[in-house]
Structure formats: C-alpha cells, structure tokens
N, C-alpha and C positions, 0 to 999 in steps of 0.2 A: 756846655762843652765838657766840663769836669765830670758831669754825670755819665756822658757817653764813654769817656775814658775809663770810668770805674767799671762799667759793664764789660768793656773789652778785656780788662785785666782779669775779671772774674771768669770769663769764658776761656781765656788761655789757661788759667789755673785749672779749670775743670778738665780740659783736654790733656794736660800734662799728667793729671792724676789718673786718667783712664789709661794713658800709655804706660805708666808705671805698673798699673794692675795687669795689663795684657802682656808685658814683657816676658814673664816666665813662660807663658803659653807659647808665644812666638818663638822663644828660644828652643822650646821643646820640639816644635815642628820644623823650624828652620835650621837649627844648628846640630840637632841630634843625628847620629848615623842611621842609615836605612838598614833594616833587618833583611838578610839573605834568605830566600825561600829554601826550604830543605831539599837536598838532592833527591831526585826520583830514581829509585832502583828498578830497572826494567826486569820484568819476568820473561824468560825466554824458553822456547821449545828446544829440546836437545835430544841427542842420541849418543850412545857409546859405540864407537867404531870398532870393527874387527876385520881382519884380512879375509879376502875372498879371491877366487880365481879371476885373473885378469884376462878376460876374453872380449873380443869385439862381437857385437851382435848387430846384424843388419836384417831388417824386415823388408821383404820384397813381395809385392802383390802377385797373385797367381790365380788360376782358374782350375776348378776340380773337373776331372773327366774320368770316365771308366777306363781301366787298363785295356780291356777288350772293348773297343768302340769301332763300329763299322757301319757302313751304309749299304743297304740291300737294294738290288735291282733285278729285273727279269733279264735272263740271258737271251730272250727272244722278245720281239715286239708283238703286240696284239691288243685286243679289246678286253678290258677288265670285266670279269664276270662276277666275282665275289671278293669282298674285303672282310676278313674274318676277325680282325683285331682293331683296337682303337689306341689313340695316343695315351701312353702311360701304363698300358697293360703289361703284366708280367707273362712271359711266354716260356715254354719249355723247348729244349733242343728238338729239332726236326718238326716242330709244330707248324702247320700250314698257316701262312699269314694272308695270302691273297691268291686268286686263281684267275687265269686268262681263259677266254673262250677257246675250248680245245678243238672245235670243229675243223678249222683249217689245218691244224696239225694232224688230226686224225685222218683227214683225207690225204695228207702228204704221206703218212705211213702206209695207207692202203696203196697208193700209187707206187711207192717204193717196193712194196711186197709184190705187186704185179710185174714190175720191171725185173725183179729177182727171178720170178718164175719164168719169165721170158728168156732171161739169160741162161738159166739152168736148162731150159729146153734146147737152146742153141748149142749148149755144150754137148748134150746127148747127140744132136744131129752131127756136129763137127767130129765127135769121137767116132761115130759109125763111118763117116766118110774117110777119116784118117785110117781106120783099120782096113777098110776096103782097098784104098790106094796102096797101103803097105803090103797087102797080100798080092796085089797085082805086080807091085815092084819086085817082090820075091820071085815071081814066076816070069819075070822079064816082060810083063805086059803093060807096065807103066814106067814112065821116065823118072829120073831123079828130080826134075823140076816139079813134076806133078806131086811127088811125095813131099817135097819141101813146102809146096803150097798148102797141101792138106794138113801138114803138121802146124804151119803158121795159123791156119784157120782154127784148128783145135786149141792152140795156146791162146789165141785172141779171145775165143769164147770163154775159156776159163778165167781170163783177166776181167772180162765183163761181169762175170759172176761175182768176183771179188769186189768190183766197184759197186755193183748193185747191193751187195751185202753192207758195204760201208755206207751207202746212201740210206739204206733202211735203218742202220744203226743211228745215223744222224737224225733221221725223221723221228725215230722213237725217243731219242734224247730230247729233241725239241718239244715233243709232246709232254715228256716228263717235266720239262722246264716251265710249263704253264702253271705249275704249282710252286709258289715262292715259300720256302721254309726257313725257319730260324736255324742258323748254324750252331748256336749255343743258347743256354738259358740266360735270359736277360729281361730288360725293360724297353718297350718301344719309346724311343726319344724323339722320333721324327716320323710324320705320316703325311705324305703328299700323293695320295692315291684315292680315287673314288670309283665306284662301279660305273660301267658303261663308257669309260673314258679310254681312248686309244693311248697306249704308252709305248714309247720306242724302247728298243733293247739298250740296256746299259744306263738308263735314267734312274737315279736314286729315288726310291719311293718310300723306303723305311730307313730309320736310324735305329740301331740296336746297341744298347749299353749292357755289357756283360755284368752279371751279379757275382758270380763265383770267383772271378779273378781280382775283385776289389777295385779301389779307386786310387787315382794318382793326381798330382798337381803339376801343372805345366807353368813354369816361370821363366822369365828372361833375366839372366844374371849379368850385371855389368862386367866389363873386362877386368877391372881392378879387383874384383872379388872372385871371378870364376877360376882364377889360378889357385885359389885356396879351397875350391870345391872339388870333391872326388867321389867316386862310387863308394857307397857304404857310409857316407857322412850322416850322422844323426841330426835331425832337425825338429823344431817345434812348429806345428801348423795351427794357426788361429783362425776361427770363423767369426768375423765381426757381426754377422747377422744372427748368430746363434749365441749371443751374450758372450762373445769372445771365447768360445769353447776351444780348448787346446787338445790337439791330437798329435801323437808321436808320428814322425815320418822318417824315411831313409832315402837318400839319393840313389837312384837306379841308373840314370843316364845323364851324361854331360856332353853337350854338343861341341863339335870341333870347329864349327864355322859360325860366325856371328850372323844374326838375322836382321835386326833393326837397331840403329843407334849404338853400334858396338856392344850389343847384348847377346849373350849366348843362351840357347835353349837348355833348360835343365828340368829333369823329371824327378819328382819326389813321390814315392809310394806311401800311402797312408797305412798305418799298422792297425787301425781300428775302423770299424764301420758302425753306423747307427741309423735308425729309421729316418731321421731328418736329412740325411746326406743325399744330395742330388748333384747330378752332373751339371756343370755350368756355374756352380756357386763360386763367389769371390772369397779368397782367403789371403792370409799373409803368412809367408814362410820365414821363420827366424833362423838365419845361418849364424853359427858361432865358430869363431876361429881365434887363434892366439893373437893377443894384442901386442902392439909395439909402442915404444916411447916416442917422444918427439925427435929423438936422435936416430930412430929407426931400429933400435934394439928390442928384442922380444922381452916382454914383461910377464912373469909367471904369476905374481900376486899383486893385489891392489886393495884399495878401500872403496867400497861402494857407498856413496852418499847422495842425497837428493840435490837437484839443481838449486833448490831454495837455500842451500847452505853456502853457495858460492857467491862472492862479490867480485866484480871485475875492477881492474885498476888500469893505469896507463901502460902502454907498450905491451898489450895483450897479456898482462899479468892477471893472476887470479889468486884470491885469498879466502881463507876461512877463519872463523873465530873459535878458539879452543878455550874451554873453561878451566880455570885454575882453582881447585877446591880450597887450597890454603889461604888464598886472598879473596876468593869469590869475585874474581875479575876475569875478563876474557883477553886472550892474546891473539893478535892478528898475525896469521902465518901465510906465507906464500906457498902455493901448491902447484903440482903439475898433473894434468889429467891425460889419460891415455885413450879412453874410449867411452862410449855411451851405452847404457843398458837400460832399456825401457825409458822410464822417466828419471833415471839416476845417472851419475857420472862415476867412472872408476878413476881414482887418484893413485899415482905411483909414488909420490913423495910429498912431504910436508906435514904429515900426521903419522901417529904411531898407534899400534894396537892398544885399545883401552882408553884412548882420548875421548873426552866429552866434548861433543861438537854442537854448536848452536845451529839449528836447522831452519829458522825462520826469523825474519826481521833483521837480517845481517846488514842491510843497507843503512840502518839507523844506529849501528854500533860503532864504537871507537876503540882503539887499542888501549888496554888497561882499564876499560870501563867496568864499573862494578855492576853485577847483574845477579839475578836470583833464578834458580832453576824451577821450571814449572813442575808441580807435583803430578805424578802419574795418577790417572784415574783408576780407582779400584774397581 
C-alpha cells in the first residue's frame, strides 16, 4: 500500500513539473493580444471631370429610304412582251424598262385614223350642202328652217372631226404607254413583272429609288420629344449593321398628326452617301436638345461621367466618390443627374471642374476610405 502511494506522488509531481514548463507557452498563446491585419488600400480607376454642354440625347430607330422613291405601273393594261431590266439594276432617265404587246393598241390607232377620215369626209359633204342651201335661201328658193338644218349638219360634222381627232390622240397615247420608262435616274428596288403575263393598268410592277436626290430616314418621334424637333435640326444617324457608322443628318419634315402610339412622322435627310447605303436599312437617329433639371429648369452646362461612377442610395439619391489628394481618401458626395448621353450620365450638381472621380468599384467604397489611384498606362 505504501509502495502504491509512493508511485502516485511521483506521478503527480511529474505532471506539475510539466505544467510549469508549459505555462509560459500557454500564456503566450492564450493571454497575448491578437495582431490586426494591415489595412488594404484599394487601387481605383479614376477620371478628372470637366464641364460639357448639357443636352439630352434620344436615339430613335428608323428606316432608310430614297428621297425620290416611286412605284411604276403601266397606264394601260395588256400582255407583257419584254422585260428589259432586273432587280437592283441602275437605270437612266427615260430608259425603257418593259414593253407591252403593241398590236391591240396599233389596231386601235388605225381604227381611230379611219374614223377621222370618215368624219373629215362628212364635213366636206355637209359644207357643200350648207353652201348650196345658203345660196338658195339668198334667192328666196329655200326656207329659213332648211338653212338652219343645213348649218346644224355642218356644225355637227365639224364636232365629229374634233372628237375623232381626240380619239386618235388617245389611241396614239395608249400605244406610246406600252413602253414603261424610268422617270429619273435610279435603282430598281422592286420587280413584279415577267414576260407573257397579263398586267392590269395601274398595278405597280417596278419600284424605283432615285440616286441623284439622295437618301433620307423615316422615324416615328414620340409626342414628348416632337415638340422639340423642327425643320433644320442637325442630327447624328448611326448604322448598327455597318459597325455603327455615323452620318450627319438634318430634319426636313415634321408631321402634324400622330400615326401610331402617339408618335409623329419625321424625315431626316442624310448629308452623305456611300456605296454600302441601301434603301430599307435600319438606323438610329440621335436627337439632341437642351436638358432640364429635375425642377424643370434648363441646364446649359454639366459634367459627363460614366454610369459606373454612380452609386444609388435611399429615396432615389445618387452619390459619387471624389478623391482628396491631400489625404488620399475619397469623399462621398450627393449628385443630381439631368440626362443620359450614350453610356454616360450628365450631372448638374455635386461635383466641380477638375475633381478626380472614382469610375469603377464604387459599390465597395466608403466615405473617407483611403485609396490609391491607378497609374495610367503609357
């Protein structure tokens, strides 16, 4: 029993010795203060702002068309004998595009000529009769009624000659109309005609887009914008299918009555032409007009900044972060926007000319946070 107690005391003594040896290490880990990680200074993209004109820009989709655009049809009906052009062909003024079978019209001309000759012969006959009755009346051998009848017959014959002449003119005109000609120089944009097909008078068989008069854009402008659009307004026209190519334009017509969904027709003439330009192309017309503040007052100047520099807050508030060079920190400022231009916004207040503005990552910044400006690439 005494031996067991001896071993127990020795074991306790050993444990106590180990604890004393480990105490400094435990104190180091358990009682010492934790080290704070170093603050991370965020590197930010930036821009130096400057004033620009405060104008509203609205892009509205439209369609290109030729200024001189028409549909051609025969003035008379008949059977198509020849088609001399194809879709997309360039034609000159008065060039023959198609021809109808002229035989029926040629026969009509001959018949009208025969009727004219018959009427002229009737005139000669009636004139001789009138002259004979007139001489008898002078010698008291014919009555006044006989003279009046002879005069009426002569006048009627002359009227029939005039009618026959008119019919002959119409027949010759119809014969000439069997040739369909281009009224001006242009491009065939529509072709709905083939040889040996019967076509009625007035049916459109060709579309012709004039080349010399240029091209224009037809757009439907909403009612809240059309009041600011007038003849002579300069615009920018963009061609999305041609790598967003920009062409200058000018408003030439503003409709006085809405067409669909309270939108008014507006025409914009293009100041430039190029080989790729085609009637029917889709475009976007950029209309610029003076901007107004949220209070409805006109704003002459503003600051154009990217959308990525704006951070939204409660109650429709918006903020930006302005860099303070003296403290290398950013200041959160409330701003007021007036309009949108492309992918940017125009601000009317909250920043000043020459301010350094953070343009990316603003959602992760705080007021008075220390930052570092990104170095510009050389």
